[in-house]
C-alpha positions in Angstrom: 121.0 324.7 -28.9 123.4 321.9 -29.7 125.6 322.9 -26.8 122.8 322.9 -24.3 121.8 319.4 -25.2 125.3 318.2 -24.6 125.2 319.6 -21.0 123.0 316.7 -19.8 125.6 314.2 -20.9 128.6 316.0 -19.3 130.0 314.0 -16.4 129.9 315.7 -13.0 133.0 316.9 -11.4 134.4 314.6 -8.7 133.9 317.2 -6.0 130.1 317.4 -6.7 129.9 313.6 -6.3 131.7 313.7 -2.9 129.6 316.6 -1.7 126.4 314.7 -2.7 127.8 311.6 -0.9 128.4 313.4 2.3 125.1 315.2 2.1 123.3 311.9 1.8 125.3 310.6 4.8 124.4 313.7 6.8 120.7 313.3 6.0 120.7 309.6 6.9 122.7 310.3 10.1 120.3 313.1 11.1 117.3 310.9 10.6 118.8 308.0 12.5 119.7 310.4 15.4 116.2 311.9 15.4 114.6 308.4 15.5 116.9 307.4 18.3 116.1 310.4 20.4 112.4 310.0 19.8 112.4 306.3 20.8 114.8 306.4 23.7 113.2 306.9 27.1 114.6 309.6 29.4 117.5 308.0 31.4 117.0 310.0 34.5 113.3 309.1 34.9 114.0 305.4 34.6 116.9 305.7 37.1 114.7 307.5 39.6 111.9 305.1 39.3 114.3 302.1 39.6 115.9 303.6 42.7 112.4 304.2 44.1 111.2 300.6 43.5 114.5 299.2 44.9 114.1 301.4 48.0 110.6 300.1 48.5 111.8 296.5 48.3 114.7 297.3 50.7 112.2 298.7 53.1 110.1 295.5 52.9 107.3 297.1 50.9 106.9 294.3 48.3 104.2 292.8 46.1 103.2 296.1 44.5 102.7 296.5 40.8 105.8 298.5 39.8 103.8 300.8 37.4 101.2 301.6 40.2 104.0 302.1 42.8 105.8 304.5 40.4 102.7 306.4 39.5 101.6 306.8 43.2 105.1 307.8 44.1 105.1 310.5 41.6 101.8 311.8 42.9 103.1 312.3 46.4 104.8 315.7 45.7 101.7 317.3 44.0 99.5 316.0 46.9 101.8 317.6 49.5 101.7 320.8 47.5 97.9 321.1 47.8 96.9 323.8 50.3 96.3 322.4 53.8 97.7 318.9 53.1 99.7 317.2 55.8 101.9 314.2 55.7 99.2 312.1 57.5 96.6 313.0 54.8 98.9 312.1 52.0 100.0 308.8 53.7 96.3 308.0 54.1 95.7 308.6 50.4 98.8 306.5 49.5 97.5 303.7 51.8 94.3 303.6 49.8 96.1 303.8 46.5 98.6 301.0 47.1 96.3 298.8 49.3 98.7 298.7 52.3 98.2 299.7 56.0 99.2 303.2 57.1 102.6 302.2 58.4 104.0 300.9 55.1 102.1 303.7 53.3 103.9 306.3 55.5 107.3 304.7 54.7 106.3 304.7 51.0 105.4 308.3 51.2 108.7 309.2 52.9 110.7 307.4 50.2 108.7 309.1 47.5 109.4 312.5 49.1 113.1 311.7 49.3 113.4 310.7 45.7 110.8 312.7 43.8 110.5 316.0 45.9 113.8 317.8 45.6 112.3 321.0 47.1 111.3 319.1 50.2 114.7 317.5 50.6 116.4 320.9 50.1 114.2 322.5 52.7 115.2 319.8 55.2 118.9 320.3 54.3 118.4 324.0 55.1 116.9 323.2 58.5 113.3 323.8 57.5 110.6 321.2 57.7 108.3 321.0 54.7 106.2 318.4 56.6 105.1 318.3 60.2 107.8 316.1 61.8 105.7 315.7 65.0 103.9 312.9 63.1 107.1 310.9 63.4 107.8 311.8 67.0 110.5 314.4 66.3 
């Protein structure tokens, strides 16, 4: 029994201390990375929204609350996907949502489609029209 009691006082080998040191660093690093990923906003979403808001300003559609504009812009694609929806219907709903006349609301809707509806943009690139272009005189 005397030998077992002495084990508690035996110094640890140097390699055990370095392994413990690196293990602690790995745990701390993992926690820091997890917290960073949990807190960081998705970069693409911010970029798309910023581009959308800048596009609205460039088109002369100003004075909108940015959060409302982004929210309504993201709703355009699901509205267009509803059965029987047409561009004019969606632009009318956008007009009500943003409190602007139909002309600016139609421009808003077109910008939202361009930025947030990749399927619609791809269809146009393939020569198909996901929306009735007759509304625009085409």
